[in-house]
mmCIF file as Biopython writes it, N, C-alpha, C and O atoms, coordinates in Angstrom:
data_model
#
loop_
_atom_site.group_PDB
_atom_site.id
_atom_site.type_symbol
_atom_site.label_atom_id
_atom_site.label_alt_id
_atom_site.label_comp_id
_atom_site.label_asym_id
_atom_site.label_entity_id
_atom_site.label_seq_id
_atom_site.pdbx_PDB_ins_code
_atom_site.Cartn_x
_atom_site.Cartn_y
_atom_site.Cartn_z
_atom_site.occupancy
_atom_site.B_iso_or_equiv
_atom_site.auth_seq_id
_atom_site.auth_asym_id
_atom_site.pdbx_PDB_model_num
ATOM 1   N N  . MET A ? 1  ? 7.587   18.445  7.874   1.0 0.0 1  A 1 
ATOM 2   C CA . MET A ? 1  ? 7.462   17.781  9.136   1.0 0.0 1  A 1 
ATOM 3   C C  . MET A ? 1  ? 8.675   18.102  10.014  1.0 0.0 1  A 1 
ATOM 4   O O  . MET A ? 1  ? 8.544   18.293  11.223  1.0 0.0 1  A 1 
ATOM 5   N N  . ALA A ? 2  ? 9.836   18.157  9.402   1.0 0.0 2  A 1 
ATOM 6   C CA . ALA A ? 2  ? 11.033  18.462  10.172  1.0 0.0 2  A 1 
ATOM 7   C C  . ALA A ? 2  ? 10.941  19.853  10.775  1.0 0.0 2  A 1 
ATOM 8   O O  . ALA A ? 2  ? 11.338  20.061  11.922  1.0 0.0 2  A 1 
ATOM 9   N N  . ALA A ? 3  ? 10.421  20.810  10.011  1.0 0.0 3  A 1 
ATOM 10  C CA . ALA A ? 3  ? 10.284  22.173  10.533  1.0 0.0 3  A 1 
ATOM 11  C C  . ALA A ? 3  ? 9.288   22.208  11.684  1.0 0.0 3  A 1 
ATOM 12  O O  . ALA A ? 3  ? 9.505   22.913  12.670  1.0 0.0 3  A 1 
ATOM 13  N N  . LEU A ? 4  ? 8.215   21.467  11.570  1.0 0.0 4  A 1 
ATOM 14  C CA . LEU A ? 4  ? 7.200   21.423  12.614  1.0 0.0 4  A 1 
ATOM 15  C C  . LEU A ? 4  ? 7.770   20.839  13.909  1.0 0.0 4  A 1 
ATOM 16  O O  . LEU A ? 4  ? 7.458   21.313  15.001  1.0 0.0 4  A 1 
ATOM 17  N N  . LEU A ? 5  ? 8.603   19.810  13.777  1.0 0.0 5  A 1 
ATOM 18  C CA . LEU A ? 5  ? 9.196   19.169  14.947  1.0 0.0 5  A 1 
ATOM 19  C C  . LEU A ? 5  ? 10.517  19.806  15.370  1.0 0.0 5  A 1 
ATOM 20  O O  . LEU A ? 5  ? 11.132  19.379  16.347  1.0 0.0 5  A 1 
ATOM 21  N N  . LYS A ? 6  ? 10.952  20.831  14.629  1.0 0.0 6  A 1 
ATOM 22  C CA . LYS A ? 6  ? 12.207  21.547  14.899  1.0 0.0 6  A 1 
ATOM 23  C C  . LYS A ? 6  ? 13.399  20.588  14.928  1.0 0.0 6  A 1 
ATOM 24  O O  . LYS A ? 6  ? 14.204  20.575  15.859  1.0 0.0 6  A 1 
ATOM 25  N N  . THR A ? 7  ? 13.470  19.772  13.843  1.0 0.0 7  A 1 
ATOM 26  C CA . THR A ? 7  ? 14.588  18.843  13.693  1.0 0.0 7  A 1 
ATOM 27  C C  . THR A ? 7  ? 15.223  19.048  12.324  1.0 0.0 7  A 1 
ATOM 28  O O  . THR A ? 7  ? 14.706  19.805  11.503  1.0 0.0 7  A 1 
ATOM 29  N N  . GLU A ? 8  ? 16.322  18.386  12.082  1.0 0.0 8  A 1 
ATOM 30  C CA . GLU A ? 8  ? 16.973  18.439  10.780  1.0 0.0 8  A 1 
ATOM 31  C C  . GLU A ? 8  ? 16.253  17.489  9.821   1.0 0.0 8  A 1 
ATOM 32  O O  . GLU A ? 8  ? 15.875  16.389  10.225  1.0 0.0 8  A 1 
ATOM 33  N N  . PRO A ? 9  ? 16.056  17.887  8.563   1.0 0.0 9  A 1 
ATOM 34  C CA . PRO A ? 9  ? 15.455  16.962  7.605   1.0 0.0 9  A 1 
ATOM 35  C C  . PRO A ? 9  ? 16.403  15.789  7.344   1.0 0.0 9  A 1 
ATOM 36  O O  . PRO A ? 9  ? 17.612  15.979  7.213   1.0 0.0 9  A 1 
ATOM 37  N N  . THR A ? 10 ? 15.857  14.592  7.270   1.0 0.0 10 A 1 
ATOM 38  C CA . THR A ? 10 ? 16.657  13.380  7.076   1.0 0.0 10 A 1 
ATOM 39  C C  . THR A ? 10 ? 16.114  12.598  5.897   1.0 0.0 10 A 1 
ATOM 40  O O  . THR A ? 10 ? 14.900  12.460  5.743   1.0 0.0 10 A 1 
ATOM 41  N N  . PHE A ? 11 ? 17.002  12.089  5.068   1.0 0.0 11 A 1 
ATOM 42  C CA . PHE A ? 11 ? 16.631  11.288  3.914   1.0 0.0 11 A 1 
ATOM 43  C C  . PHE A ? 11 ? 17.412  9.989   3.992   1.0 0.0 11 A 1 
ATOM 44  O O  . PHE A ? 11 ? 18.642  10.010  3.988   1.0 0.0 11 A 1 
ATOM 45  N N  . ILE A ? 12 ? 16.724  8.863   4.063   1.0 0.0 12 A 1 
ATOM 46  C CA . ILE A ? 12 ? 17.380  7.561   4.193   1.0 0.0 12 A 1 
ATOM 47  C C  . ILE A ? 12 ? 17.186  6.789   2.894   1.0 0.0 12 A 1 
ATOM 48  O O  . ILE A ? 12 ? 16.070  6.687   2.386   1.0 0.0 12 A 1 
ATOM 49  N N  . VAL A ? 13 ? 18.289  6.242   2.353   1.0 0.0 13 A 1 
ATOM 50  C CA . VAL A ? 13 ? 18.254  5.472   1.112   1.0 0.0 13 A 1 
ATOM 51  C C  . VAL A ? 13 ? 18.776  4.073   1.401   1.0 0.0 13 A 1 
ATOM 52  O O  . VAL A ? 13 ? 19.869  3.911   1.943   1.0 0.0 13 A 1 
ATOM 53  N N  . ALA A ? 14 ? 17.984  3.056   1.035   1.0 0.0 14 A 1 
ATOM 54  C CA . ALA A ? 14 ? 18.431  1.666   1.183   1.0 0.0 14 A 1 
ATOM 55  C C  . ALA A ? 14 ? 19.248  1.318   -0.054  1.0 0.0 14 A 1 
ATOM 56  O O  . ALA A ? 14 ? 18.716  1.306   -1.165  1.0 0.0 14 A 1 
ATOM 57  N N  . ARG A ? 15 ? 20.507  1.042   0.123   1.0 0.0 15 A 1 
ATOM 58  C CA . ARG A ? 15 ? 21.380  0.757   -1.008  1.0 0.0 15 A 1 
ATOM 59  C C  . ARG A ? 15 ? 21.295  -0.701  -1.456  1.0 0.0 15 A 1 
ATOM 60  O O  . ARG A ? 15 ? 21.590  -1.008  -2.611  1.0 0.0 15 A 1 
ATOM 61  N N  . GLU A ? 16 ? 20.901  -1.588  -0.573  1.0 0.0 16 A 1 
ATOM 62  C CA . GLU A ? 16 ? 20.749  -2.989  -0.930  1.0 0.0 16 A 1 
ATOM 63  C C  . GLU A ? 16 ? 19.608  -3.574  -0.095  1.0 0.0 16 A 1 
ATOM 64  O O  . GLU A ? 16 ? 19.311  -3.078  0.992   1.0 0.0 16 A 1 
ATOM 65  N N  . PRO A ? 17 ? 18.982  -4.613  -0.599  1.0 0.0 17 A 1 
ATOM 66  C CA . PRO A ? 17 ? 17.875  -5.205  0.160   1.0 0.0 17 A 1 
ATOM 67  C C  . PRO A ? 17 ? 18.371  -5.787  1.483   1.0 0.0 17 A 1 
ATOM 68  O O  . PRO A ? 17 ? 19.521  -6.211  1.601   1.0 0.0 17 A 1 
ATOM 69  N N  . THR A ? 18 ? 17.501  -5.796  2.448   1.0 0.0 18 A 1 
ATOM 70  C CA . THR A ? 18 ? 17.904  -6.285  3.772   1.0 0.0 18 A 1 
ATOM 71  C C  . THR A ? 18 ? 18.019  -7.789  3.825   1.0 0.0 18 A 1 
ATOM 72  O O  . THR A ? 18 ? 18.752  -8.318  4.661   1.0 0.0 18 A 1 
ATOM 73  N N  . GLY A ? 19 ? 17.310  -8.503  2.947   1.0 0.0 19 A 1 
ATOM 74  C CA . GLY A ? 19 ? 17.413  -9.954  2.921   1.0 0.0 19 A 1 
ATOM 75  C C  . GLY A ? 19 ? 16.837  -10.605 4.164   1.0 0.0 19 A 1 
ATOM 76  O O  . GLY A ? 19 ? 17.384  -11.587 4.668   1.0 0.0 19 A 1 
ATOM 77  N N  . ASP A ? 20 ? 15.740  -10.064 4.659   1.0 0.0 20 A 1 
ATOM 78  C CA . ASP A ? 20 ? 15.162  -10.616 5.880   1.0 0.0 20 A 1 
ATOM 79  C C  . ASP A ? 20 ? 14.230  -11.799 5.616   1.0 0.0 20 A 1 
ATOM 80  O O  . ASP A ? 20 ? 13.593  -12.293 6.546   1.0 0.0 20 A 1 
ATOM 81  N N  . GLY A ? 21 ? 14.138  -12.265 4.365   1.0 0.0 21 A 1 
ATOM 82  C CA . GLY A ? 21 ? 13.360  -13.448 4.036   1.0 0.0 21 A 1 
ATOM 83  C C  . GLY A ? 21 ? 11.879  -13.218 3.840   1.0 0.0 21 A 1 
ATOM 84  O O  . GLY A ? 21 ? 11.129  -14.177 3.659   1.0 0.0 21 A 1 
ATOM 85  N N  . ILE A ? 22 ? 11.443  -11.987 3.870   1.0 0.0 22 A 1 
ATOM 86  C CA . ILE A ? 22 ? 10.029  -11.701 3.656   1.0 0.0 22 A 1 
ATOM 87  C C  . ILE A ? 22 ? 9.788   -11.520 2.162   1.0 0.0 22 A 1 
ATOM 88  O O  . ILE A ? 22 ? 10.413  -10.683 1.510   1.0 0.0 22 A 1 
ATOM 89  N N  . GLU A ? 23 ? 8.869   -12.324 1.638   1.0 0.0 23 A 1 
ATOM 90  C CA . GLU A ? 23 ? 8.545   -12.229 0.219   1.0 0.0 23 A 1 
ATOM 91  C C  . GLU A ? 23 ? 7.042   -12.129 0.057   1.0 0.0 23 A 1 
ATOM 92  O O  . GLU A ? 23 ? 6.284   -12.626 0.891   1.0 0.0 23 A 1 
ATOM 93  N N  . ALA A ? 24 ? 6.614   -11.488 -1.012  1.0 0.0 24 A 1 
ATOM 94  C CA . ALA A ? 24 ? 5.187   -11.341 -1.277  1.0 0.0 24 A 1 
ATOM 95  C C  . ALA A ? 24 ? 4.572   -12.676 -1.650  1.0 0.0 24 A 1 
ATOM 96  O O  . ALA A ? 24 ? 5.176   -13.479 -2.361  1.0 0.0 24 A 1 
ATOM 97  N N  . MET A ? 25 ? 3.351   -12.903 -1.156  1.0 0.0 25 A 1 
ATOM 98  C CA . MET A ? 25 ? 2.636   -14.141 -1.481  1.0 0.0 25 A 1 
ATOM 99  C C  . MET A ? 25 ? 1.603   -13.830 -2.556  1.0 0.0 25 A 1 
ATOM 100 O O  . MET A ? 25 ? 0.875   -12.845 -2.438  1.0 0.0 25 A 1 
ATOM 101 N N  . PRO A ? 26 ? 1.525   -14.645 -3.597  1.0 0.0 26 A 1 
ATOM 102 C CA . PRO A ? 26 ? 0.508   -14.406 -4.627  1.0 0.0 26 A 1 
ATOM 103 C C  . PRO A ? 26 ? -0.884  -14.652 -4.052  1.0 0.0 26 A 1 
ATOM 104 O O  . PRO A ? 26 ? -1.080  -15.533 -3.214  1.0 0.0 26 A 1 
ATOM 105 N N  . VAL A ? 27 ? -1.845  -13.858 -4.519  1.0 0.0 27 A 1 
ATOM 106 C CA . VAL A ? 27 ? -3.217  -13.967 -4.041  1.0 0.0 27 A 1 
ATOM 107 C C  . VAL A ? 27 ? -4.092  -14.479 -5.175  1.0 0.0 27 A 1 
ATOM 108 O O  . VAL A ? 27 ? -4.001  -14.000 -6.306  1.0 0.0 27 A 1 
ATOM 109 N N  . ASP A ? 28 ? -4.939  -15.452 -4.868  1.0 0.0 28 A 1 
ATOM 110 C CA . ASP A ? 28 ? -5.872  -15.987 -5.852  1.0 0.0 28 A 1 
ATOM 111 C C  . ASP A ? 28 ? -7.030  -15.015 -6.004  1.0 0.0 28 A 1 
ATOM 112 O O  . ASP A ? 28 ? -7.770  -14.782 -5.048  1.0 0.0 28 A 1 
ATOM 113 N N  . THR A ? 29 ? -7.198  -14.447 -7.185  1.0 0.0 29 A 1 
ATOM 114 C CA . THR A ? 29 ? -8.238  -13.450 -7.413  1.0 0.0 29 A 1 
ATOM 115 C C  . THR A ? 29 ? -9.521  -14.053 -7.968  1.0 0.0 29 A 1 
ATOM 116 O O  . THR A ? 29 ? -10.460 -13.314 -8.263  1.0 0.0 29 A 1 
ATOM 117 N N  . SER A ? 30 ? -9.590  -15.365 -8.117  1.0 0.0 30 A 1 
ATOM 118 C CA . SER A ? 30 ? -10.784 -15.970 -8.700  1.0 0.0 30 A 1 
ATOM 119 C C  . SER A ? 30 ? -11.995 -15.864 -7.770  1.0 0.0 30 A 1 
ATOM 120 O O  . SER A ? 30 ? -13.132 -15.914 -8.241  1.0 0.0 30 A 1 
ATOM 121 N N  . SER A ? 31 ? -11.775 -15.719 -6.468  1.0 0.0 31 A 1 
ATOM 122 C CA . SER A ? 31 ? -12.897 -15.639 -5.537  1.0 0.0 31 A 1 
ATOM 123 C C  . SER A ? 31 ? -13.369 -14.206 -5.311  1.0 0.0 31 A 1 
ATOM 124 O O  . SER A ? 31 ? -14.360 -13.995 -4.611  1.0 0.0 31 A 1 
ATOM 125 N N  . ILE A ? 32 ? -12.687 -13.220 -5.882  1.0 0.0 32 A 1 
ATOM 126 C CA . ILE A ? 32 ? -13.098 -11.817 -5.733  1.0 0.0 32 A 1 
ATOM 127 C C  . ILE A ? 32 ? -14.169 -11.530 -6.771  1.0 0.0 32 A 1 
ATOM 128 O O  . ILE A ? 32 ? -13.935 -11.715 -7.965  1.0 0.0 32 A 1 
ATOM 129 N N  . PRO A ? 33 ? -15.367 -11.071 -6.325  1.0 0.0 33 A 1 
ATOM 130 C CA . PRO A ? 33 ? -16.444 -10.828 -7.292  1.0 0.0 33 A 1 
ATOM 131 C C  . PRO A ? 33 ? -16.129 -9.651  -8.211  1.0 0.0 33 A 1 
ATOM 132 O O  . PRO A ? 33 ? -15.522 -8.663  -7.798  1.0 0.0 33 A 1 
ATOM 133 N N  . ASN A ? 34 ? -16.552 -9.780  -9.455  1.0 0.0 34 A 1 
ATOM 134 C CA . ASN A ? 34 ? -16.351 -8.728  -10.448 1.0 0.0 34 A 1 
ATOM 135 C C  . ASN A ? 34 ? -17.713 -8.122  -10.774 1.0 0.0 34 A 1 
ATOM 136 O O  . ASN A ? 34 ? -18.389 -8.567  -11.702 1.0 0.0 34 A 1 
ATOM 137 N N  . ASP A ? 35 ? -18.112 -7.108  -10.011 1.0 0.0 35 A 1 
ATOM 138 C CA . ASP A ? 35 ? -19.436 -6.498  -10.135 1.0 0.0 35 A 1 
ATOM 139 C C  . ASP A ? 35 ? -19.412 -5.194  -10.922 1.0 0.0 35 A 1 
ATOM 140 O O  . ASP A ? 35 ? -20.272 -4.340  -10.706 1.0 0.0 35 A 1 
ATOM 141 N N  . HIS A ? 36 ? -18.464 -5.016  -11.818 1.0 0.0 36 A 1 
ATOM 142 C CA . HIS A ? 36 ? -18.341 -3.742  -12.515 1.0 0.0 36 A 1 
ATOM 143 C C  . HIS A ? 36 ? -19.593 -3.396  -13.320 1.0 0.0 36 A 1 
ATOM 144 O O  . HIS A ? 36 ? -20.030 -2.246  -13.317 1.0 0.0 36 A 1 
ATOM 145 N N  . TRP A ? 37 ? -20.171 -4.379  -14.006 1.0 0.0 37 A 1 
ATOM 146 C CA . TRP A ? 37 ? -21.374 -4.101  -14.798 1.0 0.0 37 A 1 
ATOM 147 C C  . TRP A ? 37 ? -22.520 -3.677  -13.901 1.0 0.0 37 A 1 
ATOM 148 O O  . TRP A ? 37 ? -23.266 -2.756  -14.233 1.0 0.0 37 A 1 
ATOM 149 N N  . GLY A ? 38 ? -22.661 -4.338  -12.776 1.0 0.0 38 A 1 
ATOM 150 C CA . GLY A ? 38 ? -23.719 -3.977  -11.830 1.0 0.0 38 A 1 
ATOM 151 C C  . GLY A ? 38 ? -23.553 -2.568  -11.314 1.0 0.0 38 A 1 
ATOM 152 O O  . GLY A ? 38 ? -24.527 -1.821  -11.213 1.0 0.0 38 A 1 
ATOM 153 N N  . TYR A ? 39 ? -22.325 -2.195  -10.987 1.0 0.0 39 A 1 
ATOM 154 C CA . TYR A ? 39 ? -22.060 -0.835  -10.514 1.0 0.0 39 A 1 
ATOM 155 C C  . TYR A ? 39 ? -22.331 0.182   -11.618 1.0 0.0 39 A 1 
ATOM 156 O O  . TYR A ? 39 ? -22.937 1.224   -11.365 1.0 0.0 39 A 1 
ATOM 157 N N  . ALA A ? 40 ? -21.892 -0.109  -12.825 1.0 0.0 40 A 1 
ATOM 158 C CA . ALA A ? 40 ? -22.088 0.820   -13.941 1.0 0.0 40 A 1 
ATOM 159 C C  . ALA A ? 40 ? -23.582 1.021   -14.211 1.0 0.0 40 A 1 
ATOM 160 O O  . ALA A ? 40 ? -24.032 2.151   -14.395 1.0 0.0 40 A 1 
ATOM 161 N N  . ILE A ? 41 ? -24.338 -0.057  -14.234 1.0 0.0 41 A 1 
ATOM 162 C CA . ILE A ? 41 ? -25.784 0.056   -14.480 1.0 0.0 41 A 1 
ATOM 163 C C  . ILE A ? 41 ? -26.439 0.865   -13.367 1.0 0.0 41 A 1 
ATOM 164 O O  . ILE A ? 41 ? -27.279 1.722   -13.639 1.0 0.0 41 A 1 
ATOM 165 N N  . THR A ? 42 ? -26.064 0.602   -12.123 1.0 0.0 42 A 1 
ATOM 166 C CA . THR A ? 42 ? -26.630 1.339   -10.991 1.0 0.0 42 A 1 
ATOM 167 C C  . THR A ? 42 ? -26.387 2.831   -11.136 1.0 0.0 42 A 1 
ATOM 168 O O  . THR A ? 42 ? -27.317 3.625   -10.994 1.0 0.0 42 A 1 
ATOM 169 N N  . TRP A ? 43 ? -25.146 3.224   -11.419 1.0 0.0 43 A 1 
ATOM 170 C CA . TRP A ? 43 ? -24.823 4.651   -11.486 1.0 0.0 43 A 1 
ATOM 171 C C  . TRP A ? 43 ? -25.464 5.315   -12.700 1.0 0.0 43 A 1 
ATOM 172 O O  . TRP A ? 43 ? -25.896 6.464   -12.605 1.0 0.0 43 A 1 
ATOM 173 N N  . PHE A ? 44 ? -25.539 4.629   -13.835 1.0 0.0 44 A 1 
ATOM 174 C CA . PHE A ? 44 ? -26.199 5.229   -14.993 1.0 0.0 44 A 1 
ATOM 175 C C  . PHE A ? 44 ? -27.695 5.372   -14.756 1.0 0.0 44 A 1 
ATOM 176 O O  . PHE A ? 44 ? -28.289 6.364   -15.179 1.0 0.0 44 A 1 
ATOM 177 N N  . LEU A ? 45 ? -28.317 4.405   -14.090 1.0 0.0 45 A 1 
ATOM 178 C CA . LEU A ? 45 ? -29.738 4.538   -13.773 1.0 0.0 45 A 1 
ATOM 179 C C  . LEU A ? 45 ? -29.978 5.657   -12.757 1.0 0.0 45 A 1 
ATOM 180 O O  . LEU A ? 45 ? -30.958 6.394   -12.873 1.0 0.0 45 A 1 
ATOM 181 N N  . LEU A ? 46 ? -29.107 5.789   -11.779 1.0 0.0 46 A 1 
ATOM 182 C CA . LEU A ? 46 ? -29.232 6.903   -10.840 1.0 0.0 46 A 1 
ATOM 183 C C  . LEU A ? 46 ? -29.088 8.243   -11.552 1.0 0.0 46 A 1 
ATOM 184 O O  . LEU A ? 46 ? -29.808 9.191   -11.240 1.0 0.0 46 A 1 
ATOM 185 N N  . ALA A ? 47 ? -28.169 8.328   -12.501 1.0 0.0 47 A 1 
ATOM 186 C CA . ALA A ? 47 ? -27.995 9.566   -13.267 1.0 0.0 47 A 1 
ATOM 187 C C  . ALA A ? 47 ? -29.223 9.850   -14.114 1.0 0.0 47 A 1 
ATOM 188 O O  . ALA A ? 47 ? -29.630 11.004  -14.243 1.0 0.0 47 A 1 
ATOM 189 N N  . ALA A ? 48 ? -29.820 8.812   -14.694 1.0 0.0 48 A 1 
ATOM 190 C CA . ALA A ? 48 ? -31.024 9.001   -15.504 1.0 0.0 48 A 1 
ATOM 191 C C  . ALA A ? 48 ? -32.183 9.477   -14.642 1.0 0.0 48 A 1 
ATOM 192 O O  . ALA A ? 48 ? -32.914 10.382  -15.043 1.0 0.0 48 A 1 
ATOM 193 N N  . VAL A ? 49 ? -32.363 8.888   -13.469 1.0 0.0 49 A 1 
ATOM 194 C CA . VAL A ? 49 ? -33.432 9.314   -12.562 1.0 0.0 49 A 1 
ATOM 195 C C  . VAL A ? 49 ? -33.201 10.756  -12.131 1.0 0.0 49 A 1 
ATOM 196 O O  . VAL A ? 49 ? -34.145 11.544  -12.082 1.0 0.0 49 A 1 
ATOM 197 N N  . TRP A ? 50 ? -31.962 11.109  -11.819 1.0 0.0 50 A 1 
ATOM 198 C CA . TRP A ? 50 ? -31.643 12.480  -11.433 1.0 0.0 50 A 1 
ATOM 199 C C  . TRP A ? 50 ? -31.981 13.447  -12.562 1.0 0.0 50 A 1 
ATOM 200 O O  . TRP A ? 50 ? -32.549 14.510  -12.312 1.0 0.0 50 A 1 
ATOM 201 N N  . ALA A ? 51 ? -31.644 13.096  -13.793 1.0 0.0 51 A 1 
ATOM 202 C CA . ALA A ? 51 ? -31.924 13.962  -14.937 1.0 0.0 51 A 1 
ATOM 203 C C  . ALA A ? 51 ? -33.432 14.136  -15.118 1.0 0.0 51 A 1 
ATOM 204 O O  . ALA A ? 51 ? -33.896 15.253  -15.346 1.0 0.0 51 A 1 
ATOM 205 N N  . VAL A ? 52 ? -34.200 13.059  -15.022 1.0 0.0 52 A 1 
ATOM 206 C CA . VAL A ? 52 ? -35.651 13.144  -15.169 1.0 0.0 52 A 1 
ATOM 207 C C  . VAL A ? 52 ? -36.248 14.012  -14.064 1.0 0.0 52 A 1 
ATOM 208 O O  . VAL A ? 52 ? -37.125 14.833  -14.329 1.0 0.0 52 A 1 
ATOM 209 N N  . MET A ? 53 ? -35.786 13.839  -12.841 1.0 0.0 53 A 1 
ATOM 210 C CA . MET A ? 53 ? -36.308 14.635  -11.734 1.0 0.0 53 A 1 
ATOM 211 C C  . MET A ? 53 ? -35.940 16.103  -11.883 1.0 0.0 53 A 1 
ATOM 212 O O  . MET A ? 53 ? -36.733 16.972  -11.521 1.0 0.0 53 A 1 
ATOM 213 N N  . THR A ? 54 ? -34.763 16.398  -12.405 1.0 0.0 54 A 1 
ATOM 214 C CA . THR A ? 54 ? -34.352 17.779  -12.628 1.0 0.0 54 A 1 
ATOM 215 C C  . THR A ? 54 ? -35.216 18.427  -13.703 1.0 0.0 54 A 1 
ATOM 216 O O  . THR A ? 54 ? -35.662 19.564  -13.543 1.0 0.0 54 A 1 
ATOM 217 N N  . VAL A ? 55 ? -35.452 17.711  -14.792 1.0 0.0 55 A 1 
ATOM 218 C CA . VAL A ? 55 ? -36.320 18.236  -15.851 1.0 0.0 55 A 1 
ATOM 219 C C  . VAL A ? 55 ? -37.725 18.469  -15.307 1.0 0.0 55 A 1 
ATOM 220 O O  . VAL A ? 55 ? -38.341 19.487  -15.620 1.0 0.0 55 A 1 
ATOM 221 N N  . ALA A ? 56 ? -38.242 17.546  -14.502 1.0 0.0 56 A 1 
ATOM 222 C CA . ALA A ? 56 ? -39.575 17.707  -13.924 1.0 0.0 56 A 1 
ATOM 223 C C  . ALA A ? 56 ? -39.624 18.918  -13.001 1.0 0.0 56 A 1 
ATOM 224 O O  . ALA A ? 56 ? -40.607 19.659  -13.012 1.0 0.0 56 A 1 
ATOM 225 N N  . LEU A ? 57 ? -38.592 19.128  -12.211 1.0 0.0 57 A 1 
ATOM 226 C CA . LEU A ? 57 ? -38.549 20.280  -11.310 1.0 0.0 57 A 1 
ATOM 227 C C  . LEU A ? 57 ? -38.506 21.587  -12.092 1.0 0.0 57 A 1 
ATOM 228 O O  . LEU A ? 57 ? -39.243 22.522  -11.782 1.0 0.0 57 A 1 
ATOM 229 N N  . VAL A ? 58 ? -37.648 21.653  -13.103 1.0 0.0 58 A 1 
ATOM 230 C CA . VAL A ? 58 ? -37.551 22.868  -13.912 1.0 0.0 58 A 1 
ATOM 231 C C  . VAL A ? 58 ? -38.876 23.127  -14.622 1.0 0.0 58 A 1 
ATOM 232 O O  . VAL A ? 58 ? -39.331 24.270  -14.671 1.0 0.0 58 A 1 
ATOM 233 N N  . TRP A ? 59 ? -39.501 22.095  -15.171 1.0 0.0 59 A 1 
ATOM 234 C CA . TRP A ? 59 ? -40.793 22.246  -15.845 1.0 0.0 59 A 1 
ATOM 235 C C  . TRP A ? 59 ? -41.855 22.757  -14.871 1.0 0.0 59 A 1 
ATOM 236 O O  . TRP A ? 59 ? -42.657 23.624  -15.220 1.0 0.0 59 A 1 
ATOM 237 N N  . ARG A ? 60 ? -41.859 22.222  -13.662 1.0 0.0 60 A 1 
ATOM 238 C CA . ARG A ? 60 ? -42.840 22.643  -12.654 1.0 0.0 60 A 1 
ATOM 239 C C  . ARG A ? 60 ? -42.620 24.099  -12.235 1.0 0.0 60 A 1 
ATOM 240 O O  . ARG A ? 60 ? -43.585 24.850  -12.088 1.0 0.0 60 A 1 
ATOM 241 N N  . ILE A ? 61 ? -41.371 24.502  -12.042 1.0 0.0 61 A 1 
ATOM 242 C CA . ILE A ? 61 ? -41.071 25.884  -11.664 1.0 0.0 61 A 1 
ATOM 243 C C  . ILE A ? 61 ? -41.473 26.828  -12.783 1.0 0.0 61 A 1 
ATOM 244 O O  . ILE A ? 61 ? -42.075 27.867  -12.512 1.0 0.0 61 A 1 
ATOM 245 N N  . ARG A ? 62 ? -41.163 26.506  -14.023 1.0 0.0 62 A 1 
ATOM 246 C CA . ARG A ? 62 ? -41.516 27.369  -15.161 1.0 0.0 62 A 1 
ATOM 247 C C  . ARG A ? 62 ? -43.027 27.453  -15.337 1.0 0.0 62 A 1 
ATOM 248 O O  . ARG A ? 62 ? -43.548 28.503  -15.713 1.0 0.0 62 A 1 
ATOM 249 N N  . ARG A ? 63 ? -43.727 26.371  -15.071 1.0 0.0 63 A 1 
ATOM 250 C CA . ARG A ? 63 ? -45.186 26.374  -15.199 1.0 0.0 63 A 1 
ATOM 251 C C  . ARG A ? 63 ? -45.824 27.280  -14.140 1.0 0.0 63 A 1 
ATOM 252 O O  . ARG A ? 63 ? -46.821 27.946  -14.418 1.0 0.0 63 A 1 
ATOM 253 N N  . GLN A ? 64 ? -45.254 27.308  -12.925 1.0 0.0 64 A 1 
ATOM 254 C CA . GLN A ? 64 ? -45.791 28.139  -11.854 1.0 0.0 64 A 1 
ATOM 255 C C  . GLN A ? 64 ? -45.532 29.619  -12.096 1.0 0.0 64 A 1 
ATOM 256 O O  . GLN A ? 64 ? -46.357 30.456  -11.730 1.0 0.0 64 A 1 
ATOM 257 N N  . THR A ? 65 ? -44.388 29.957  -12.712 1.0 0.0 65 A 1 
ATOM 258 C CA . THR A ? 65 ? -44.053 31.364  -12.932 1.0 0.0 65 A 1 
ATOM 259 C C  . THR A ? 65 ? -44.689 31.925  -14.194 1.0 0.0 65 A 1 
ATOM 260 O O  . THR A ? 65 ? -44.725 33.143  -14.371 1.0 0.0 65 A 1 
ATOM 261 N N  . ALA A ? 66 ? -45.186 31.077  -15.063 1.0 0.0 66 A 1 
ATOM 262 C CA . ALA A ? 66 ? -45.774 31.563  -16.322 1.0 0.0 66 A 1 
ATOM 263 C C  . ALA A ? 66 ? -47.199 32.033  -16.138 1.0 0.0 66 A 1 
ATOM 264 O O  . ALA A ? 66 ? -47.833 32.470  -17.098 1.0 0.0 66 A 1 
#
C-alpha cells in the first residue's frame, strides 16, 4: 500500500493500553438459534439428490448412445 501511495512504510506498535475505559460486554448466546443439524441434513439431502440426478443423467446418456 505504501508503494501504491508513494509513501514510506510505517509500522505502529502500542506499547501500553490506552486506558480509554472501553471494555467488551459479554453477550448472552442463549437466544441465538443452533440450527446445525438442520443445515447438515439439508446439505446432505441436496448432495444425495445431486448424486441421484447425476446417475440418472449418465444412465440416460449411455442408453441413448448404445
